[in-house]
BALOBA-1460 file (C-alpha; in Angstrom, 3 decimals):
// residues 188
<rec num="1" residu="x" x="-0.266" y="0.232" z="0.223"/>
<rec num="2" residu="x" x="1.070" y="3.473" z="-0.682"/>
<rec num="3" residu="x" x="-0.614" y="6.924" z="-0.638"/>
<rec num="4" residu="x" x="-1.274" y="9.527" z="-3.748"/>
<rec num="5" residu="x" x="2.030" y="11.241" z="-2.365"/>
<rec num="6" residu="x" x="4.391" y="8.573" z="-3.190"/>
<rec num="7" residu="x" x="2.919" y="8.429" z="-7.149"/>
<rec num="8" residu="x" x="5.901" y="8.308" z="-9.309"/>
<rec num="9" residu="x" x="5.809" y="7.767" z="-13.390"/>
<rec num="10" residu="x" x="5.818" y="4.321" z="-14.604"/>
<rec num="11" residu="x" x="4.508" y="3.158" z="-11.085"/>
<rec num="12" residu="x" x="1.935" y="0.476" z="-11.305"/>
<rec num="13" residu="x" x="-1.331" y="0.656" z="-9.100"/>
<rec num="14" residu="x" x="-3.690" y="-1.818" z="-8.486"/>
<rec num="15" residu="x" x="-7.404" y="-0.405" z="-8.929"/>
<rec num="16" residu="x" x="-10.722" y="-1.307" z="-9.790"/>
<rec num="17" residu="x" x="-10.904" y="-4.322" z="-8.522"/>
<rec num="18" residu="x" x="-7.512" y="-5.862" z="-9.373"/>
<rec num="19" residu="x" x="-6.725" y="-3.982" z="-12.836"/>
<rec num="20" residu="x" x="-3.421" y="-2.868" z="-13.593"/>
<rec num="21" residu="x" x="-2.580" y="1.067" z="-14.023"/>
<rec num="22" residu="x" x="0.419" y="2.569" z="-15.224"/>
<rec num="23" residu="x" x="1.447" y="5.867" z="-13.863"/>
<rec num="24" residu="x" x="1.762" y="8.030" z="-16.850"/>
<rec num="25" residu="x" x="1.783" y="11.268" z="-15.065"/>
<rec num="26" residu="x" x="0.827" y="12.994" z="-11.744"/>
<rec num="27" residu="x" x="0.268" y="16.396" z="-10.837"/>
<rec num="28" residu="x" x="-0.413" y="17.478" z="-6.752"/>
<rec num="29" residu="x" x="-2.959" y="20.744" z="-6.681"/>
<rec num="30" residu="x" x="-3.348" y="22.696" z="-3.925"/>
<rec num="31" residu="x" x="-5.963" y="25.133" z="-4.414"/>
<rec num="32" residu="x" x="-6.688" y="28.347" z="-2.633"/>
<rec num="33" residu="x" x="-9.716" y="27.054" z="-0.693"/>
<rec num="34" residu="x" x="-10.640" y="23.172" z="-0.252"/>
<rec num="35" residu="x" x="-7.867" y="20.128" z="-0.003"/>
<rec num="36" residu="x" x="-5.062" y="19.161" z="-2.241"/>
<rec num="37" residu="x" x="-5.813" y="16.834" z="-5.328"/>
<rec num="38" residu="x" x="-3.623" y="14.916" z="-6.993"/>
<rec num="39" residu="x" x="-4.627" y="14.688" z="-10.981"/>
<rec num="40" residu="x" x="-3.028" y="11.761" z="-12.524"/>
<rec num="41" residu="x" x="-3.483" y="10.157" z="-15.949"/>
<rec num="42" residu="x" x="-3.118" y="6.520" z="-15.719"/>
<rec num="43" residu="x" x="-2.770" y="3.858" z="-18.676"/>
<rec num="44" residu="x" x="-4.040" y="0.080" z="-18.809"/>
<rec num="45" residu="x" x="-1.401" y="-2.331" z="-18.565"/>
<rec num="46" residu="x" x="-3.270" y="-4.825" z="-20.751"/>
<rec num="47" residu="x" x="-5.728" y="-2.809" z="-23.068"/>
<rec num="48" residu="x" x="-3.668" y="0.121" z="-23.212"/>
<rec num="49" residu="x" x="-6.856" y="2.525" z="-22.647"/>
<rec num="50" residu="x" x="-5.416" y="6.442" z="-21.003"/>
<rec num="51" residu="x" x="-8.038" y="7.765" z="-18.730"/>
<rec num="52" residu="x" x="-7.654" y="10.469" z="-16.083"/>
<rec num="53" residu="x" x="-8.486" y="10.187" z="-12.760"/>
<rec num="54" residu="x" x="-8.278" y="12.492" z="-9.608"/>
<rec num="55" residu="x" x="-7.195" y="11.427" z="-6.034"/>
<rec num="56" residu="x" x="-8.095" y="13.367" z="-2.657"/>
<rec num="57" residu="x" x="-3.974" y="14.068" z="-1.712"/>
<rec num="58" residu="x" x="-3.243" y="11.383" z="0.845"/>
<rec num="59" residu="x" x="-5.906" y="8.421" z="-0.471"/>
<rec num="60" residu="x" x="-4.200" y="5.437" z="0.037"/>
<rec num="61" residu="x" x="-3.815" y="3.032" z="-3.375"/>
<rec num="62" residu="x" x="-2.766" y="-0.222" z="-3.834"/>
<rec num="63" residu="x" x="0.532" y="-1.023" z="-5.541"/>
<rec num="64" residu="x" x="1.411" y="-3.961" z="-7.751"/>
<rec num="65" residu="x" x="4.876" y="-5.125" z="-8.176"/>
<rec num="66" residu="x" x="5.654" y="-5.662" z="-11.607"/>
<rec num="67" residu="x" x="9.112" y="-7.278" z="-12.575"/>
<rec num="68" residu="x" x="10.710" y="-6.357" z="-15.869"/>
<rec num="69" residu="x" x="13.030" y="-8.663" z="-16.882"/>
<rec num="70" residu="x" x="15.894" y="-8.351" z="-19.967"/>
<rec num="71" residu="x" x="14.732" y="-11.117" z="-22.328"/>
<rec num="72" residu="x" x="15.532" y="-12.508" z="-25.706"/>
<rec num="73" residu="x" x="13.238" y="-13.915" z="-27.838"/>
<rec num="74" residu="x" x="14.055" y="-17.418" z="-29.401"/>
<rec num="75" residu="x" x="11.042" y="-18.938" z="-31.536"/>
<rec num="76" residu="x" x="7.708" y="-19.619" z="-31.458"/>
<rec num="77" residu="x" x="6.340" y="-22.427" z="-31.022"/>
<rec num="78" residu="x" x="2.716" y="-22.585" z="-32.670"/>
<rec num="79" residu="x" x="0.995" y="-19.475" z="-31.731"/>
<rec num="80" residu="x" x="3.179" y="-18.670" z="-28.423"/>
<rec num="81" residu="x" x="6.741" y="-16.589" z="-28.450"/>
<rec num="82" residu="x" x="9.153" y="-18.122" z="-26.437"/>
<rec num="83" residu="x" x="11.694" y="-15.469" z="-24.781"/>
<rec num="84" residu="x" x="14.614" y="-16.366" z="-22.583"/>
<rec num="85" residu="x" x="15.434" y="-14.947" z="-19.385"/>
<rec num="86" residu="x" x="18.998" y="-13.333" z="-19.935"/>
<rec num="87" residu="x" x="20.207" y="-13.938" z="-16.382"/>
<rec num="88" residu="x" x="18.502" y="-17.178" z="-15.537"/>
<rec num="89" residu="x" x="18.021" y="-19.108" z="-19.008"/>
<rec num="90" residu="x" x="14.446" y="-19.767" z="-17.754"/>
<rec num="91" residu="x" x="12.221" y="-20.161" z="-20.684"/>
<rec num="92" residu="x" x="8.584" y="-17.778" z="-20.680"/>
<rec num="93" residu="x" x="5.496" y="-18.677" z="-23.104"/>
<rec num="94" residu="x" x="4.122" y="-15.422" z="-23.993"/>
<rec num="95" residu="x" x="0.535" y="-15.305" z="-26.053"/>
<rec num="96" residu="x" x="0.364" y="-13.526" z="-29.214"/>
<rec num="97" residu="x" x="-2.129" y="-10.960" z="-27.481"/>
<rec num="98" residu="x" x="0.087" y="-10.037" z="-25.072"/>
<rec num="99" residu="x" x="2.965" y="-9.365" z="-27.385"/>
<rec num="100" residu="x" x="0.420" y="-7.521" z="-29.153"/>
<rec num="101" residu="x" x="2.452" y="-4.995" z="-31.672"/>
<rec num="102" residu="x" x="5.594" y="-6.179" z="-30.766"/>
<rec num="103" residu="x" x="5.024" y="-9.139" z="-32.682"/>
<rec num="104" residu="x" x="5.923" y="-6.896" z="-35.989"/>
<rec num="105" residu="x" x="9.567" y="-6.396" z="-35.344"/>
<rec num="106" residu="x" x="10.671" y="-9.645" z="-33.783"/>
<rec num="107" residu="x" x="13.589" y="-11.346" z="-34.482"/>
<rec num="108" residu="x" x="15.088" y="-14.615" z="-33.133"/>
<rec num="109" residu="x" x="17.513" y="-13.084" z="-30.601"/>
<rec num="110" residu="x" x="16.354" y="-9.369" z="-29.878"/>
<rec num="111" residu="x" x="16.630" y="-8.497" z="-26.539"/>
<rec num="112" residu="x" x="13.505" y="-6.658" z="-25.332"/>
<rec num="113" residu="x" x="11.850" y="-6.412" z="-21.569"/>
<rec num="114" residu="x" x="9.245" y="-8.551" z="-20.423"/>
<rec num="115" residu="x" x="7.055" y="-7.512" z="-17.988"/>
<rec num="116" residu="x" x="5.555" y="-9.699" z="-15.508"/>
<rec num="117" residu="x" x="3.608" y="-9.803" z="-12.354"/>
<rec num="118" residu="x" x="2.581" y="-12.297" z="-10.324"/>
<rec num="119" residu="x" x="4.037" y="-14.916" z="-13.008"/>
<rec num="120" residu="x" x="1.729" y="-13.539" z="-15.776"/>
<rec num="121" residu="x" x="3.551" y="-12.156" z="-18.707"/>
<rec num="122" residu="x" x="1.961" y="-8.762" z="-18.902"/>
<rec num="123" residu="x" x="3.602" y="-6.808" z="-21.782"/>
<rec num="124" residu="x" x="6.326" y="-7.054" z="-24.240"/>
<rec num="125" residu="x" x="8.665" y="-3.908" z="-24.317"/>
<rec num="126" residu="x" x="11.455" y="-3.600" z="-27.667"/>
<rec num="127" residu="x" x="14.145" y="-1.219" z="-27.928"/>
<rec num="128" residu="x" x="12.595" y="2.522" z="-29.277"/>
<rec num="129" residu="x" x="14.294" y="1.427" z="-32.789"/>
<rec num="130" residu="x" x="15.044" y="-1.740" z="-34.469"/>
<rec num="131" residu="x" x="17.358" y="-2.517" z="-37.365"/>
<rec num="132" residu="x" x="15.551" y="-4.840" z="-40.081"/>
<rec num="133" residu="x" x="16.619" y="-5.793" z="-43.400"/>
<rec num="134" residu="x" x="14.098" y="-5.607" z="-46.152"/>
<rec num="135" residu="x" x="12.693" y="-8.784" z="-47.127"/>
<rec num="136" residu="x" x="10.917" y="-7.133" z="-50.767"/>
<rec num="137" residu="x" x="9.894" y="-4.157" z="-52.048"/>
<rec num="138" residu="x" x="9.094" y="-3.121" z="-55.645"/>
<rec num="139" residu="x" x="12.167" y="-1.627" z="-57.466"/>
<rec num="140" residu="x" x="12.939" y="2.231" z="-57.609"/>
<rec num="141" residu="x" x="12.645" y="4.023" z="-61.200"/>
<rec num="142" residu="x" x="15.466" y="6.216" z="-62.105"/>
<rec num="143" residu="x" x="14.397" y="10.070" z="-60.981"/>
<rec num="144" residu="x" x="12.594" y="8.814" z="-57.570"/>
<rec num="145" residu="x" x="15.298" y="10.607" z="-55.369"/>
<rec num="146" residu="x" x="12.870" y="13.487" z="-54.669"/>
<rec num="147" residu="x" x="10.895" y="13.941" z="-50.842"/>
<rec num="148" residu="x" x="8.047" y="12.736" z="-50.071"/>
<rec num="149" residu="x" x="6.970" y="9.559" z="-51.995"/>
<rec num="150" residu="x" x="6.702" y="6.386" z="-50.143"/>
<rec num="151" residu="x" x="6.164" y="2.691" z="-51.208"/>
<rec num="152" residu="x" x="5.643" y="-0.601" z="-49.178"/>
<rec num="153" residu="x" x="8.139" y="-2.320" z="-48.346"/>
<rec num="154" residu="x" x="7.890" y="-5.933" z="-46.644"/>
<rec num="155" residu="x" x="10.320" y="-6.238" z="-43.680"/>
<rec num="156" residu="x" x="12.563" y="-9.742" z="-42.685"/>
<rec num="157" residu="x" x="9.491" y="-10.065" z="-39.947"/>
<rec num="158" residu="x" x="6.722" y="-10.103" z="-42.282"/>
<rec num="159" residu="x" x="5.782" y="-6.645" z="-41.726"/>
<rec num="160" residu="x" x="4.786" y="-3.684" z="-44.069"/>
<rec num="161" residu="x" x="5.424" y="-0.030" z="-43.453"/>
<rec num="162" residu="x" x="5.977" y="2.613" z="-45.381"/>
<rec num="163" residu="x" x="9.680" y="3.560" z="-46.871"/>
<rec num="164" residu="x" x="10.879" y="6.375" z="-49.291"/>
<rec num="165" residu="x" x="10.682" y="5.566" z="-53.278"/>
<rec num="166" residu="x" x="15.099" y="5.007" z="-53.315"/>
<rec num="167" residu="x" x="14.826" y="1.990" z="-50.725"/>
<rec num="168" residu="x" x="15.667" y="-1.000" z="-51.989"/>
<rec num="169" residu="x" x="15.173" y="-5.011" z="-51.752"/>
<rec num="170" residu="x" x="18.297" y="-6.351" z="-49.300"/>
<rec num="171" residu="x" x="18.719" y="-3.034" z="-47.370"/>
<rec num="172" residu="x" x="19.239" y="-2.701" z="-44.022"/>
<rec num="173" residu="x" x="16.790" y="0.231" z="-42.158"/>
<rec num="174" residu="x" x="15.887" y="1.461" z="-38.895"/>
<rec num="175" residu="x" x="11.824" y="1.565" z="-38.356"/>
<rec num="176" residu="x" x="10.319" y="3.443" z="-35.017"/>
<rec num="177" residu="x" x="8.885" y="0.178" z="-32.686"/>
<rec num="178" residu="x" x="6.181" y="2.508" z="-31.686"/>
<rec num="179" residu="x" x="4.822" y="4.022" z="-34.517"/>
<rec num="180" residu="x" x="6.558" y="1.701" z="-36.902"/>
<rec num="181" residu="x" x="7.660" y="4.836" z="-39.182"/>
<rec num="182" residu="x" x="10.896" y="4.245" z="-40.923"/>
<rec num="183" residu="x" x="13.354" y="6.576" z="-39.639"/>
<rec num="184" residu="x" x="16.546" y="5.816" z="-41.799"/>
<rec num="185" residu="x" x="19.406" y="3.371" z="-43.275"/>
<rec num="186" residu="x" x="21.859" y="1.912" z="-41.978"/>
<rec num="187" residu="x" x="25.228" y="1.273" z="-43.031"/>
<rec num="188" residu="x" x="27.222" y="-1.434" z="-42.315"/>
């Protein structure tokens, strides 16, 4: 148990009958009249839904211990994703719903963070950007060096993103894992 005075960004709270909410931001407010309160922005750990919530200052809130472990993606077993703990070498099976959008950028051997609460995986966090090879894209036509145009390209993970017209099959690019945007070429 903690109070609203102890809130920090990233802290995970157990509210509304056991739902897990991560504190995105908070603000202590002391109006001229009346009691102080804490204005928060909370994100549901499982669904990703973001809500604004206000608590009276000093209100007790239930905190949840979320263990963030450095893991490496090993392989896909049926529909499940298998991750290996980089310290203990234990294997963890994670269902596709929990992996979510991260599956679009996962390669075997990829380092990531898996958040676990009471032995249940909650979500998978990738680095902000990953380097992937273009598996296929239409060839660029001479004169397609201008800015602004994009074309679809299939990454080595099978996911498709938009890339500039001058990118060719076999090139390694950097991709933003939060938005799926092309960030640039990777020079080897």
